[in-house]
Structures are given as structure tokens and as C-alpha cells.
N, C-alpha and C positions, 0 to 999 in steps of 0.2 A: 119380126125377123131379127131385129137388132138385139133383142133380149136373148134369142137363141144363140147368136154369135157370141154375146158376152158370156153366157153360161159355158159354152164350149171353151172359149179362151181362158176363162178363169180356172176351169177344171183341167185343162190340158197343160197349162203353164208349168206346174211342178214336174210333169213327165218330160217336158221339153228340156228343163234344166238338168234332169237326171241323165237324159240322153246326151246332152252336151258334155256333162261331166265325164261320162264313160268314153265319149269320143276323144276327150283330151287325154285320158289315160292310155288310150290306144295309139296315140301319136308316138312313134318310135323316139327313143332318147336321142338318136342321131339327128333328129330334126332341130335340136338345139345347137348343132354344130354347123359352121359354115364350111361346106365341103370344098369350096374353092381354096380356102386356106389350108385345108388338109392336103389337097392335091399339090399345092405349091410346096408344102413341107416335104411331101414324098419325093417330088422331083429334086428339090434342093439337097435333101439328105442323100439320095442315091448318087447324085453328081459329086458332092463333096467327099463322100466315103468310097466312091468308085464301086458301088454295089449295083447289081441289076435292079432296074426300076421295079420290075414285077415282084422281086423279093421284098423290098420295102413296102410296096403297096399291099402285098398279101398279108404281111404282119399287121400293118396299121389298120387294115380293114377288119381285122378280128378284134380290135379294141372296142370296149363298151363304155359309153358315157355313164358316169355314176353321179347322179345329182346330189347324193348325200355327202360326197366329197366337197362339193362347193359349200354346202352348209357348214361343214367342219372347218373349212378354211376361213369362213367368215366369223367364226367365234373360237379362236384358239385360246386355250387355257391361260397362256401367259398374258393375254390382253383382257380377259374377262374376269379373272379371279384376284382376290386379295392375296398378298404373300402368305398369310396364315392358311387359307384354303389350299393354295397351291402346294405349300410345304407339306400339308397333311396327306396329300396324295402319296408322297414318297417316304416320309418319315414314319413308317409303320413298323411295328416289331417284326412282322413276318418278312417284310422286304429286307430289313437289317439282318435278320437271321439267314435269309437266302444269300445275302452278300457275304456273310461270314463263311458259309458253305462254299460259295464260289471261290473265295480267296484261298480257302484251305485246299480245295481240289486243284487249283491252278497256281499254287504258291511258287513253284519253281520257275514257271514261265513268267509270271508277274514280276518276280524279283529280278530275273535275268533281263527282261525288257526295261524295267525301271533303271537298272544300272547302265544299260546301253544308251538309253535316251535321256536320262536325267529327270524323267517325269515320275512323280510319286505314284506309288501303287494305289493310294486312296483316291487320287484324281481319276485314274483309269477305271477303278472299281465304281466310283461315283457316276461317271458317264454311262457305263454299261448298265448300271443299276437303274438310272433314271430313264435311259432310252428304251431298254428292252427287258427289264426285270431279269437281268443276267442271262439273256438269250431265250427266255421263256415266251416273250411276247414281241415277236419281230414284225407283226402286222399280217392282216388277212386279205389285203387288197392285191390284186395282180398289179405289179408295178406298171405294166403297159397301160392298163385301164386308168390308173391314177394319173400318170403323166399325160395321157391323151386327153382326159377330162380337163385337166388344168391348163394344158397347152391351148386348147381350142374352146373351152367353156368358162374360162376365168380371165376375162380381159385385163384385169388390173395387173396380173403378173404373167400374161401369156408369153411374152418374150423370154422370160426366165425359164418357163416350163417347156417351151419349144426347144430351147437349147438343151435342157436336161433330157428331153425325149430323144433328141439327136445323139447325145452322149450315151444314152442307154443302148442305142443300136451299136454304137462304137464299142461299148463295154462288153456287150454280149458276143460280138465278133471276136474281141481280143481274148476273152476268158472262156469262150466256148459255152456260154450260158444260153438256155432256152428262153427267149423273150416272152413266150406264152405261158411260162410256168413259174417265174420268179414272183414271190409275194413280198410285200413290204407295207409301209405305212400309207395313209391316205394321201400323203404328199409325195410318195414315190421313193422314200428312203428305205434302205435295205440293210440287212445283216445285224450282227451284234451291236454295232455302233451306229446303225441307221445312217449310212452314208448315201447322199444323193449320187447319181451316176457320175457327175463331174468330180466330186470328192473321191469317189471310189477309184476313178482313173488316176487322180492326182496323188492320193495319199495312202491308198490301200497297200499293205505290205505283208508279204508272206513271212511267216515265222521261220521256216526252215528251207526256203528256196529263194533264188534270186529273181524268179519270175512267177507271175500268177499269184492271186490271193483269193481265197474263198471265204468271204465274210458271212455267208449264210450257214455254213456247215462246220467250219473249222474255228473253234474257239481261240486257238493260239493266234490265228491270223487276225481275228477280231481284236484281241488284246494288242497285238503289235501295231495294228492300223490306228487304233485310238491314240496310242502313245505317239506314233509317228505324226499324226495330225497336230497334236499339241506341241511336239518338238519343232515341227516346221513353222508353227506360228509363234515361235520364240518363247517357249516355256522357260522360266527361270528356275534352274535346279535349286531346290532348297528354299525358294522364295515364298513369301507370304501369299495367301489368297484373300482372307477376310478376317476382320476382328470386329466384334460388336462395339458400338460406341454408346456413350452416355451423353444425353443432351441436358445441359444445365438450364435452370429456370429462365435465365436472361439470355439464352443463346439467340443469335441472329437467325432469322428465317432465310433459308437459302433456296435459290431457284434449282431446278432439276440439274444435277451434276452429270457431266460426261462420264461414261463408264470407263473411259481411258484415264488412268491416274495422271493428273497434271498439276496438282497442288501438293504442298508439303503437309505433313501431319500438323506442324506448328501453325500453319494457316488456319486449319480447322479448329485447333484448340483455342486459338485466339477468338474464334467466332462462337465458342461456347460448347464445342463437341469434344468430349474427353475419351481417351483410350481406356479400355479395360485391361490392357496389358502394356508393358513398358517396351517401347521400341524407339529407334532413332527418330527424333522429331523432324529431321530433314528428309525422311523417306517420302517418296511420292505416293499419293493415295487419291482415291475418290471417296466421296461420301454418298452412299446409296440409302434412300428412304424407302422403307417397306411398310405397306399398309396392312393393318390387322383388322379382324372382323368387327371389332367394337369401335373402330374409327381411330384408335391410337396408332402409333408408329414405332417401328424399330429403326435404328440407325446403324449402319455398318460401314466401317472403313474397308475399302476394297483396294487391292493392289494389282501388280502387273499380271500375276497368274489368274486372277479373277477375270481380267480383260481377255486373256488368252482363251479361257473357257467360253467367253461370249463370242469368240470367233467360230465356235462350234454351233452355238445357238445364241442369237443376239440379245435374248432376254436376260436382264439381271436376276429375275426370279429363278430362271433355269440355272444360272451359274451358282447362285447361293444354295439351291437345292442339291446340286452336284457336290458342292463343298461339304454341306452338312451331312449328306448321306455317306460320303466317303469317310468323314471323321467319325460318324456314329458306328460304322462298320468296324473301323480300326479299334475303337474303344471296346465294342462288344467282343471283338476277337481276343483282346487282351484278357478280358474277364474269363473267357472260356479256356484259355491256355493254361 
């Protein structure tokens, strides 16, 4: 009899595992969410924004948990790639050509906003080009789904994304947006410049109106808002962004430097890092080290405006990509004129 049981057990085991696997797939995604926390959020948001509880509840209950969003949050390109690989995503001929076309089509607005804000056209172009390929790739996730997933399924930054989800409700009410229709990135960013809801509320600017801004459909509003963001974060009109440095053979090894410039150029030159251009040695700078695929390094002196770009995205790789893309588009445009 024991042999019969052993035979049955050994032959049924694979089918048991298959059934268990299917049962796991059938568990709804919402099972990964603590509904108590969701209910608390609904009550708090309704109270703070003086909205009917049922209204907030109805919208939130239509959100869908997206597990692939968590996967993407756990491996962002800025933290998993070398500078060389990251740079090659953006510094492609077709993206540069698209940037030239974008500049040409929107030249009047770009020039006008640049004069008004003091922010260079190439900085505005660089950000929109890196963020959304000049408006062609604004994201395919419902913003509601993205923020819901991260607010209640990503504990490491749940407080931040709960706040952004609340701001999303506020934004939709203010601008008359449909919270069930707006699409954006896997992190919940929207529009030409990929603004999070809090940034949308704080920095979005209409090009031709004192109120309202449509960053998803109006390119002029997108341009004005990116420039306004940089201006508010103290963009230095005509200021430097980055200059490549040369490291001498006997240069001192330096620890990772703050992205905020707080040492003079002369400090770094005394350590063995030389400028490739001539500027005032008393200029405040930082020295950023960029990893290449073969293990070698690039060294870049970065300045106040580089730091301002990192207020948009804290990664030095991002800021350098924005700078280089903007400069490449400017140079390509000169050739075509």
C-alpha cells in the first residue's frame, strides 16, 4: 500500500505545483495592497480637499496595481548604467535631428520664453528631448494607476507617492482634467516636461494665459513650464553648465563630490584636474566623475546651472545628458541653417 501512495504522490506532485502556480496568477493584483491604508488615504484626501468621500472613493477604486512599475522603480537607468550607456540612449542622430525640427517649429516661442526667463533655449530643448523625445513619448501608463501602485505598493517611497496621488486629485480638480484618462510615465509624471503632480501645481505655466496650463496637449505651455521650473530654481542667465576636465597622471584621487558647486576651479587644478577651456580660476565648480563601459572615466567640471538641472532630476548623468543633447542640437541646427 505504501508503494501505491508513493507512486501517486510522485506522479501528482508536478500537477500540484502547476495548480498552485495558476492559483497565484489568479490572485488579484489588489491583494498586494493594504486596503486599510487605501481607505485611510481616501478619507484623508476627501477631508483635506473638501470633496465628497464617495467621489474620491469611486476614482481610487478604479485604479489598477501594476507590478511592472515596481520592477522599473527598482532598476532606474540612472542607477544601473554607466555614463557611456546612458549617454548613448539620448545622443543619437535621429533624436538630435528631431530636436532641430522641434526648435525650428517652435523658434518664436522658445526665443520669447528664453528672453523672459533668462533660461537658454538649449537647456529647455535638452530637457524636453531627454524627457519625452520632444513630446512624442509622454508615457503609456494611466497616471492614476502609476501613483496608486507606488503609493500603496512601494513602501520605500510610499509617503512621497501618497502625497503625489493626493496632489493629482487636486490638480485634476483645478485644471478640469479627467483622472481616469491622463497618461504619463511609470512614476506618474506627465506632459512634455514630465511634471509630477506637485510640480505641475507649483511650476506649470500657461504661455498665453494667466491661469491654467495644459502640459499634455499644448507645446507652448510645456516650453513655458520647463523654463519656469529652471528659473524658479535660480537658473543663472548666461552661466556655465559643464566643461570637460583633463586628469593629470599625478592627480589626487578625490572622493565623490557634491553636485552643488562649492569649491573653486583653482582648488581642483591644484589637485591635478585641468580645464579644457579658460575661465576664472575663482569660479565655483564641482568635479563629477563619469564611468565608461571599458572602466575608464570622464571628468567634468560642473557649475551652478548643472546643479539647477539636477533639481529637475537629481542624477548627474541626467543633467549631463540634458546639457550634451541641447548643445548637440544647437550645433546641428547651425549646420542646417
